[in-house]
N, CA and C atoms as a LAMMPS dump frame, in Angstrom:
ITEM: TIMESTEP
0
ITEM: NUMBER OF ATOMS
459
ITEM: BOX BOUNDS ff ff ff
-5.0000000000000000e+02 5.0000000000000000e+02
-5.0000000000000000e+02 5.0000000000000000e+02
-5.0000000000000000e+02 5.0000000000000000e+02
ITEM: ATOMS id mol type element x y z
1 1 1 N -27.012 -252.956 -365.422
2 1 2 C -26.053 -252.354 -365.881
3 1 3 C -26.426 -250.759 -365.324
4 2 1 N -25.676 -250.236 -365.382
5 2 2 C -25.822 -248.807 -364.73
6 2 3 C -24.912 -247.823 -365.321
7 3 1 N -25.176 -246.849 -366.034
8 3 2 C -24.492 -245.377 -365.893
9 3 3 C -23.052 -245.759 -365.618
10 4 1 N -23.155 -245.343 -364.121
11 4 2 C -22.13 -245.615 -362.753
12 4 3 C -21.341 -247.222 -362.921
13 5 1 N -21.831 -248.326 -363.192
14 5 2 C -21.205 -249.66 -362.858
15 5 3 C -19.697 -249.731 -363.354
16 6 1 N -18.717 -249.926 -362.432
17 6 2 C -17.117 -249.884 -361.983
18 6 3 C -16.869 -250.344 -363.274
19 7 1 N -17.28 -251.264 -363.912
20 7 2 C -16.514 -251.874 -365.147
21 7 3 C -16.383 -250.698 -366.123
22 8 1 N -18.29 -250.431 -366.311
23 8 2 C -17.568 -249.22 -367.54
24 8 3 C -17.292 -248.176 -367.252
25 9 1 N -17.116 -247.979 -365.829
26 9 2 C -16.396 -246.18 -365.827
27 9 3 C -14.631 -247.173 -365.617
28 10 1 N -14.443 -248.01 -365.609
29 10 2 C -13.052 -248.302 -365.75
30 10 3 C -12.454 -248.652 -366.852
31 11 1 N -13.372 -248.973 -368.5
32 11 2 C -13.659 -249.487 -369.459
33 11 3 C -13.072 -247.894 -370.27
34 12 1 N -14.213 -247.326 -369.888
35 12 2 C -14.339 -245.586 -370.212
36 12 3 C -12.984 -244.806 -369.561
37 13 1 N -12.11 -244.724 -368.485
38 13 2 C -11.114 -244.735 -367.664
39 13 3 C -10.144 -245.277 -369.239
40 14 1 N -10.168 -246.426 -368.82
41 14 2 C -8.905 -247.224 -369.944
42 14 3 C -8.689 -246.339 -371.502
43 15 1 N -10.187 -246.127 -372.284
44 15 2 C -10.235 -246.024 -373.262
45 15 3 C -9.956 -243.936 -373.087
46 16 1 N -9.964 -243.326 -372.297
47 16 2 C -9.658 -241.852 -372.52
48 16 3 C -7.738 -241.97 -372.236
49 17 1 N -7.552 -242.744 -371.635
50 17 2 C -5.879 -243.086 -370.923
51 17 3 C -5.124 -243.305 -372.756
52 18 1 N -5.915 -244.352 -373.125
53 18 2 C -5.474 -244.863 -374.517
54 18 3 C -5.357 -243.817 -375.681
55 19 1 N -6.588 -243.417 -375.545
56 19 2 C -7.055 -241.762 -376.455
57 19 3 C -5.766 -240.939 -376.242
58 20 1 N -5.546 -239.977 -374.719
59 20 2 C -4.688 -239.229 -374.669
60 20 3 C -3.003 -239.921 -374.598
61 21 1 N -2.755 -241.072 -374.514
62 21 2 C -1.324 -241.62 -374.954
63 21 3 C -1.504 -240.992 -376.619
64 22 1 N -2.094 -241.902 -377.169
65 22 2 C -2.266 -241.445 -378.725
66 22 3 C -1.904 -240.001 -379.134
67 23 1 N -2.999 -239.184 -378.992
68 23 2 C -2.897 -237.963 -378.8
69 23 3 C -1.525 -237.195 -379.105
70 24 1 N -0.985 -237.409 -377.262
71 24 2 C 0.531 -236.649 -376.799
72 24 3 C 1.642 -236.892 -377.943
73 25 1 N 1.258 -238.723 -377.769
74 25 2 C 2.607 -239.358 -379.154
75 25 3 C 2.276 -238.424 -380.533
76 26 1 N 1.313 -238.089 -380.78
77 26 2 C 1.029 -237.808 -382.026
78 26 3 C 1.222 -236.713 -382.665
79 27 1 N 1.133 -235.798 -381.515
80 27 2 C 1.516 -234.576 -380.965
81 27 3 C 2.445 -233.798 -381.059
82 28 1 N 3.558 -234.666 -380.514
83 28 2 C 5.056 -235.134 -380.603
84 28 3 C 5.33 -235.021 -381.549
85 29 1 N 5.281 -236.366 -382.364
86 29 2 C 5.55 -236.687 -383.691
87 29 3 C 5.436 -235.684 -384.252
88 30 1 N 4.404 -234.837 -384.694
89 30 2 C 3.761 -234.013 -385.477
90 30 3 C 4.472 -232.92 -385.669
91 31 1 N 5.02 -232.308 -384.582
92 31 2 C 5.86 -230.988 -383.946
93 31 3 C 7.412 -231.059 -384.906
94 32 1 N 7.511 -232.04 -384.641
95 32 2 C 8.905 -232.657 -384.54
96 32 3 C 9.618 -233.194 -385.932
97 33 1 N 8.312 -233.887 -386.777
98 33 2 C 8.256 -233.981 -388.174
99 33 3 C 8.158 -232.576 -389.067
100 34 1 N 6.708 -232.138 -388.78
101 34 2 C 6.745 -230.892 -389.384
102 34 3 C 8.165 -229.213 -389.138
103 35 1 N 8.777 -229.577 -387.79
104 35 2 C 9.714 -228.724 -388.059
105 35 3 C 10.796 -228.769 -388.347
106 36 1 N 11.139 -230.013 -388.559
107 36 2 C 12.816 -230.638 -389.582
108 36 3 C 12.938 -231.213 -390.752
109 37 1 N 11.162 -231.583 -391.039
110 37 2 C 11.435 -231.624 -392.687
111 37 3 C 9.888 -231.524 -393.292
112 38 1 N 8.959 -230.707 -392.81
113 38 2 C 8.274 -229.928 -393.434
114 38 3 C 6.779 -231.176 -393.766
115 39 1 N 6.904 -231.732 -393.066
116 39 2 C 6.31 -233.618 -392.966
117 39 3 C 5.487 -233.717 -392.054
118 40 1 N 3.98 -234.182 -392.429
119 40 2 C 3.372 -234.111 -391.191
120 40 3 C 2.906 -235.846 -391.206
121 41 1 N 2.716 -236.136 -389.829
122 41 2 C 2.313 -237.552 -389.33
123 41 3 C 2.14 -238.252 -390.647
124 42 1 N 0.757 -238.04 -391.267
125 42 2 C 0.158 -238.922 -391.902
126 42 3 C 0.856 -239.05 -392.987
127 43 1 N 1.596 -238.224 -393.588
128 43 2 C 2.249 -237.903 -394.155
129 43 3 C 3.914 -238.901 -394.121
130 44 1 N 3.867 -238.57 -393.653
131 44 2 C 5.467 -239.562 -393.28
132 44 3 C 5.011 -240.978 -392.751
133 45 1 N 3.728 -241.436 -392.536
134 45 2 C 3.158 -242.708 -392.431
135 45 3 C 2.645 -243.426 -394.157
136 46 1 N 2.346 -242.835 -395.123
137 46 2 C 1.523 -242.583 -395.918
138 46 3 C 3.232 -243.28 -396.851
139 47 1 N 4.421 -242.407 -397.219
140 47 2 C 5.256 -242.315 -397.545
141 47 3 C 5.954 -244.36 -396.94
142 48 1 N 6.274 -243.888 -395.434
143 48 2 C 6.376 -244.955 -394.746
144 48 3 C 5.632 -246.537 -395.991
145 49 1 N 4.622 -246.613 -395.572
146 49 2 C 3.776 -247.407 -395.893
147 49 3 C 3.947 -248.256 -397.362
148 50 1 N 3.873 -246.733 -398.473
149 50 2 C 4.395 -247.246 -399.702
150 50 3 C 5.452 -247.639 -400.277
151 51 1 N 6.519 -247.106 -399.228
152 51 2 C 8.105 -247.261 -399.474
153 51 3 C 8.432 -249.002 -399.238
154 52 1 N 7.275 -249.576 -398.593
155 52 2 C 7.757 -251.189 -398.558
156 52 3 C 6.913 -251.765 -399.491
157 53 1 N 6.508 -251.115 -400.434
158 53 2 C 5.505 -252.22 -401.717
159 53 3 C 7.032 -252.807 -402.321
160 54 1 N 6.888 -253.772 -403.437
161 54 2 C 7.818 -254.511 -404.052
162 54 3 C 6.804 -255.183 -405.611
163 55 1 N 7.488 -255.518 -405.997
164 55 2 C 7.64 -256.224 -407.553
165 55 3 C 7.269 -257.496 -407.423
166 56 1 N 7.094 -258.058 -406.475
167 56 2 C 5.907 -259.554 -406.477
168 56 3 C 4.816 -259.544 -406.386
169 57 1 N 4.693 -261.024 -405.996
170 57 2 C 2.82 -261.04 -406.056
171 57 3 C 2.736 -260.536 -404.606
172 58 1 N 1.364 -259.643 -404.77
173 58 2 C 0.966 -259.095 -403.636
174 58 3 C 1.645 -257.586 -403.516
175 59 1 N 2.758 -257.583 -404.1
176 59 2 C 3.257 -256.388 -403.478
177 59 3 C 2.823 -255 -404.028
178 60 1 N 2.012 -254.497 -405.015
179 60 2 C 1.467 -253.185 -404.571
180 60 3 C 0.049 -252.979 -403.751
181 61 1 N -0.02 -252.129 -403.138
182 61 2 C -1.139 -252.263 -402.258
183 61 3 C -2.854 -251.331 -403.4
184 62 1 N -3.735 -251.879 -403.303
185 62 2 C -4.996 -250.994 -403.179
186 62 3 C -4.807 -250.057 -402.302
187 63 1 N -5.69 -248.972 -402.931
188 63 2 C -5.867 -247.205 -402.128
189 63 3 C -6.404 -248.054 -401.012
190 64 1 N -7.59 -248.784 -400.932
191 64 2 C -8.17 -249.241 -400.007
192 64 3 C -7.148 -250.107 -398.825
193 65 1 N -6.134 -250.763 -398.947
194 65 2 C -5.173 -251.425 -398.373
195 65 3 C -4.285 -249.803 -397.521
196 66 1 N -3.825 -249.067 -398.638
197 66 2 C -3.17 -248.376 -398.282
198 66 3 C -4.102 -247.461 -396.749
199 67 1 N -5.247 -247.045 -396.875
200 67 2 C -6.311 -246.307 -396.966
201 67 3 C -6.091 -246.794 -394.78
202 68 1 N -6.287 -248.044 -395.066
203 68 2 C -6.504 -249.454 -393.472
204 68 3 C -4.706 -248.913 -392.891
205 69 1 N -4.029 -248.94 -393.681
206 69 2 C -2.503 -248.936 -392.833
207 69 3 C -2.451 -247.458 -392.401
208 70 1 N -2.768 -246.488 -393.138
209 70 2 C -2.771 -245.369 -392.178
210 70 3 C -3.712 -244.327 -391.961
211 71 1 N -5.037 -245.332 -391.426
212 71 2 C -5.524 -244.861 -391.042
213 71 3 C -6.63 -244.069 -390.981
214 72 1 N -6.992 -243.478 -392.236
215 72 2 C -7.264 -242.832 -393.044
216 72 3 C -8.676 -243.215 -393.762
217 73 1 N -9.894 -242.327 -394.008
218 73 2 C -10.289 -243.053 -395.136
219 73 3 C -10.144 -243.163 -396.455
220 74 1 N -10.62 -243.817 -397.43
221 74 2 C -9.668 -243.84 -399.32
222 74 3 C -10.117 -242.334 -399.713
223 75 1 N -11.394 -241.183 -399.061
224 75 2 C -10.728 -240.318 -399.91
225 75 3 C -10.122 -239.683 -399.38
226 76 1 N -9.859 -239.64 -398.057
227 76 2 C -8.802 -238.649 -397.508
228 76 3 C -7.071 -239.362 -397.979
229 77 1 N -7.155 -240.533 -397.556
230 77 2 C -6.117 -241.165 -398.314
231 77 3 C -5.82 -240.38 -399.765
232 78 1 N -6.692 -240.697 -401.044
233 78 2 C -6.397 -239.852 -402.095
234 78 3 C -5.759 -238.941 -402.041
235 79 1 N -6.753 -238.322 -401.397
236 79 2 C -6.518 -235.895 -401.445
237 79 3 C -4.98 -236.21 -401.028
238 80 1 N -4.995 -237.005 -399.927
239 80 2 C -3.136 -237.189 -399.181
240 80 3 C -1.81 -237.487 -400.324
241 81 1 N -2.725 -238.65 -401.119
242 81 2 C -1.441 -238.969 -402.456
243 81 3 C -1.24 -237.963 -403.524
244 82 1 N -2.604 -236.995 -403.186
245 82 2 C -2.654 -236.266 -404.549
246 82 3 C -2.252 -235.171 -403.957
247 83 1 N -1.773 -234.413 -402.729
248 83 2 C -0.831 -233.354 -402.562
249 83 3 C 0.649 -233.638 -402.403
250 84 1 N 0.856 -235.082 -402.241
251 84 2 C 2.268 -235.63 -401.949
252 84 3 C 2.493 -235.913 -403.807
253 85 1 N 2.28 -236.214 -404.534
254 85 2 C 2.038 -236.187 -405.944
255 85 3 C 2.34 -234.564 -406.072
256 86 1 N 1.626 -233.796 -405.762
257 86 2 C 2.072 -232.788 -406.402
258 86 3 C 3.507 -231.676 -406.118
259 87 1 N 3.774 -232.533 -404.741
260 87 2 C 4.97 -231.901 -403.886
261 87 3 C 6.302 -233.344 -404.811
262 88 1 N 6.032 -233.783 -405.496
263 88 2 C 7.049 -234.832 -406.169
264 88 3 C 7.573 -235.969 -405.444
265 89 1 N 6.911 -236.176 -404.435
266 89 2 C 7.413 -237.567 -403.489
267 89 3 C 6.896 -238.729 -404.005
268 90 1 N 5.561 -238.617 -404.302
269 90 2 C 4.632 -239.882 -405.575
270 90 3 C 4.652 -239.67 -406.92
271 91 1 N 4.163 -240.943 -407.319
272 91 2 C 4.236 -240.966 -408.883
273 91 3 C 2.875 -242.006 -408.6
274 92 1 N 2.244 -241.737 -409.743
275 92 2 C 0.835 -242.855 -409.878
276 92 3 C 1.269 -243.448 -411.383
277 93 1 N 1.184 -244.702 -411.446
278 93 2 C 0.901 -245.046 -413.05
279 93 3 C 0.127 -246.633 -413.024
280 94 1 N -0.563 -246.996 -414.481
281 94 2 C -1.253 -247.567 -414.473
282 94 3 C -0.784 -249.222 -414.175
283 95 1 N -1.187 -249.757 -413.594
284 95 2 C -0.864 -251.147 -413.711
285 95 3 C -0.656 -252.067 -415.258
286 96 1 N 0.377 -252.43 -415.223
287 96 2 C 0.878 -253.227 -416.452
288 96 3 C 0.135 -254.182 -416.742
289 97 1 N -0.379 -254.718 -415.732
290 97 2 C -1.601 -256.519 -416.115
291 97 3 C -2.985 -256.037 -415.83
292 98 1 N -2.932 -255.012 -415.898
293 98 2 C -4.569 -254.285 -415.424
294 98 3 C -4.875 -253.327 -415.773
295 99 1 N -5.067 -252.606 -417.149
296 99 2 C -5.756 -250.793 -416.71
297 99 3 C -6.387 -250.312 -416.476
298 100 1 N -7.392 -250.742 -415.286
299 100 2 C -8.422 -249.956 -414.642
300 100 3 C -7.637 -249.83 -413.385
301 101 1 N -6.535 -250.388 -412.781
302 101 2 C -5.589 -250.147 -411.825
303 101 3 C -4.761 -249.155 -411.755
304 102 1 N -4.297 -248.561 -410.643
305 102 2 C -3.635 -246.875 -410.503
306 102 3 C -2.384 -247.92 -409.324
307 103 1 N -1.469 -247.458 -409.199
308 103 2 C -0.495 -247.795 -408.237
309 103 3 C 0.427 -246.39 -408.111
310 104 1 N 0.61 -246.032 -407.044
311 104 2 C 1.243 -245.427 -406.135
312 104 3 C 2.485 -245.587 -405.896
313 105 1 N 3.728 -245.268 -406.152
314 105 2 C 5.388 -245.275 -406.045
315 105 3 C 5.714 -244.259 -405.159
316 106 1 N 6.921 -244.173 -404.175
317 106 2 C 7.225 -243.25 -403.392
318 106 3 C 8.221 -242.937 -404.613
319 107 1 N 8.568 -241.588 -405.226
320 107 2 C 9.168 -240.948 -405.816
321 107 3 C 11.112 -241.213 -405.423
322 108 1 N 12.227 -241.069 -406.341
323 108 2 C 12.989 -240.864 -405.721
324 108 3 C 13.601 -239.614 -404.317
325 109 1 N 12.929 -238.652 -404.335
326 109 2 C 12.939 -237.709 -403.699
327 109 3 C 12.384 -237.975 -402.497
328 110 1 N 11.009 -239.064 -402.646
329 110 2 C 10.046 -238.818 -401.936
330 110 3 C 10.917 -239.666 -400.313
331 111 1 N 11.687 -241.174 -401.116
332 111 2 C 12.62 -242.454 -400.298
333 111 3 C 13.417 -241.014 -399.555
334 112 1 N 14.461 -240.052 -400.355
335 112 2 C 14.998 -239.467 -399.74
336 112 3 C 14.599 -238.601 -398.318
337 113 1 N 13.118 -238.432 -398.611
338 113 2 C 12.781 -237.606 -397.09
339 113 3 C 12.359 -238.311 -396.217
340 114 1 N 11.776 -239.573 -396.856
341 114 2 C 11.558 -240.503 -395.93
342 114 3 C 13.123 -240.958 -395.017
343 115 1 N 13.928 -241.28 -395.652
344 115 2 C 14.983 -241.431 -394.967
345 115 3 C 15.363 -240.848 -394.247
346 116 1 N 15.283 -239.137 -394.333
347 116 2 C 15.836 -238.15 -393.419
348 116 3 C 15.152 -238.494 -392.406
349 117 1 N 13.676 -238.138 -392.505
350 117 2 C 12.816 -237.929 -391.409
351 117 3 C 12.527 -239.308 -390.256
352 118 1 N 12.739 -240.594 -390.916
353 118 2 C 13.221 -241.554 -390.244
354 118 3 C 13.453 -241.487 -389.178
355 119 1 N 14.671 -241.4 -388.526
356 119 2 C 15.405 -240.602 -387.225
357 119 3 C 14.362 -239.377 -385.899
358 120 1 N 14.134 -238.484 -387.03
359 120 2 C 13.593 -237.82 -386.158
360 120 3 C 11.863 -238.318 -385.807
361 121 1 N 11.326 -238.837 -386.4
362 121 2 C 10.499 -240.054 -386.419
363 121 3 C 10.584 -240.762 -384.805
364 122 1 N 11.477 -241.44 -385.274
365 122 2 C 11.536 -242.385 -384.161
366 122 3 C 12.367 -241.877 -382.413
367 123 1 N 13.179 -240.908 -382.917
368 123 2 C 13.654 -239.763 -381.631
369 123 3 C 11.796 -239.483 -381.145
370 124 1 N 11.125 -238.854 -381.959
371 124 2 C 10.462 -238.131 -380.916
372 124 3 C 9.598 -239.186 -380.441
373 125 1 N 9.225 -239.937 -381.246
374 125 2 C 8.612 -241.043 -381.033
375 125 3 C 8.401 -241.791 -379.609
376 126 1 N 10.089 -241.881 -379.073
377 126 2 C 10.63 -242.402 -378.236
378 126 3 C 10.661 -241.301 -376.795
379 127 1 N 10.838 -240.094 -377.331
380 127 2 C 10.683 -238.781 -376.677
381 127 3 C 9.192 -238.803 -375.661
382 128 1 N 8.118 -239.15 -376.704
383 128 2 C 7.093 -239.147 -376.588
384 128 3 C 6.54 -240.29 -375.376
385 129 1 N 6.707 -241.121 -375.38
386 129 2 C 6.956 -242.432 -374.841
387 129 3 C 7.238 -242.14 -373.512
388 130 1 N 8.364 -241.435 -373.713
389 130 2 C 9.476 -241.387 -372.139
390 130 3 C 9.032 -240.564 -371.29
391 131 1 N 7.89 -239.655 -371.68
392 131 2 C 7.398 -238.904 -371.1
393 131 3 C 6.264 -239.05 -370.508
394 132 1 N 5.354 -239.802 -371.305
395 132 2 C 4.298 -240.645 -370.909
396 132 3 C 4.317 -241.911 -370.195
397 133 1 N 5.605 -242.376 -369.991
398 133 2 C 5.913 -243.23 -368.935
399 133 3 C 5.761 -242.891 -367.9
400 134 1 N 6.164 -241.114 -367.817
401 134 2 C 6.515 -240.63 -366.314
402 134 3 C 4.783 -240.365 -365.306
403 135 1 N 4.035 -240.728 -366.652
404 135 2 C 2.255 -240.533 -365.926
405 135 3 C 1.764 -242.041 -365.227
406 136 1 N 1.455 -241.947 -364.354
407 136 2 C 1.191 -243.317 -363.731
408 136 3 C -0.376 -243.62 -364.358
409 137 1 N -0.758 -242.638 -364.559
410 137 2 C -2.265 -243.532 -365.575
411 137 3 C -1.541 -244.331 -366.673
412 138 1 N -0.775 -243.589 -367.571
413 138 2 C -0.202 -244.132 -369.024
414 138 3 C 1.222 -244.797 -368.948
415 139 1 N 1.808 -244.554 -367.959
416 139 2 C 2.942 -246.103 -367.993
417 139 3 C 2.511 -247.372 -368.067
418 140 1 N 1.242 -247.963 -367.401
419 140 2 C 0.968 -249.526 -368.287
420 140 3 C 0.727 -249.456 -369.898
421 141 1 N 0.643 -248.188 -370.514
422 141 2 C -0.325 -248.181 -371.907
423 141 3 C 1.473 -248.215 -372.729
424 142 1 N 2.283 -247.723 -371.78
425 142 2 C 3.763 -247.116 -372.665
426 142 3 C 4.299 -248.824 -372.71
427 143 1 N 4.129 -249.746 -371.18
428 143 2 C 4.602 -250.97 -371.87
429 143 3 C 3.968 -251.688 -372.473
430 144 1 N 2.97 -251.529 -372.613
431 144 2 C 2.067 -252.31 -373.216
432 144 3 C 3.01 -252.273 -374.988
433 145 1 N 3.098 -251.071 -375.376
434 145 2 C 3.454 -250.243 -376.364
435 145 3 C 4.338 -250.734 -376.948
436 146 1 N 5.469 -251.061 -375.642
437 146 2 C 7.133 -251.486 -375.519
438 146 3 C 7.012 -253.049 -376.091
439 147 1 N 6.314 -253.667 -375.178
440 147 2 C 6.161 -254.774 -375.504
441 147 3 C 5.806 -255.339 -376.543
442 148 1 N 5.06 -254.534 -377.361
443 148 2 C 4.624 -255.24 -378.545
444 148 3 C 5.232 -254.881 -379.525
445 149 1 N 6.532 -253.814 -379.777
446 149 2 C 7.275 -253.679 -380.17
447 149 3 C 8.8 -254.71 -380.323
448 150 1 N 9.194 -255.287 -378.871
449 150 2 C 10.359 -255.977 -378.46
450 150 3 C 9.842 -257.181 -379.09
451 151 1 N 8.319 -257.821 -379.421
452 151 2 C 7.857 -258.961 -379.966
453 151 3 C 7.8 -258.891 -381.165
454 152 1 N 8.319 -257.473 -381.737
455 152 2 C 8.346 -257.4 -383.799
456 152 3 C 9.44 -257.62 -383.969
457 153 1 N 10.333 -257.572 -383.257
458 153 2 C 11.941 -256.839 -382.965
459 153 3 C 12.514 -258.494 -383.671
């Protein structure tokens, strides 16, 4: 195998296309969320993940689970939680059954912001995908993303 092996080149090209699609989508959605709601993509994602928690068994996420869900390190997630808590969008409290555990919940103002921002996020995502679908290199990836959403709907 060499550095010019067609398989490696194809894999590298595919990875570059995937990275390009991700970057375009994230930038487009980021601009829309910032302009309309003063909210970053990561902040929106964190609020969304935390809003899905519940009081039943396994309903509250540990910080590592939250970090995995928003694709950040634990320390970056903790800093993000602190920033949103400082803005009054999140609240932390002790686990009622284990005083070592700390839970984070979305506050009522955080839920209101999330619900106001969700249509902006969805619209910007759709626009970014539509624009990317016009690029022959990205079109197959867009179709794959759309097929994934069809299977979970």
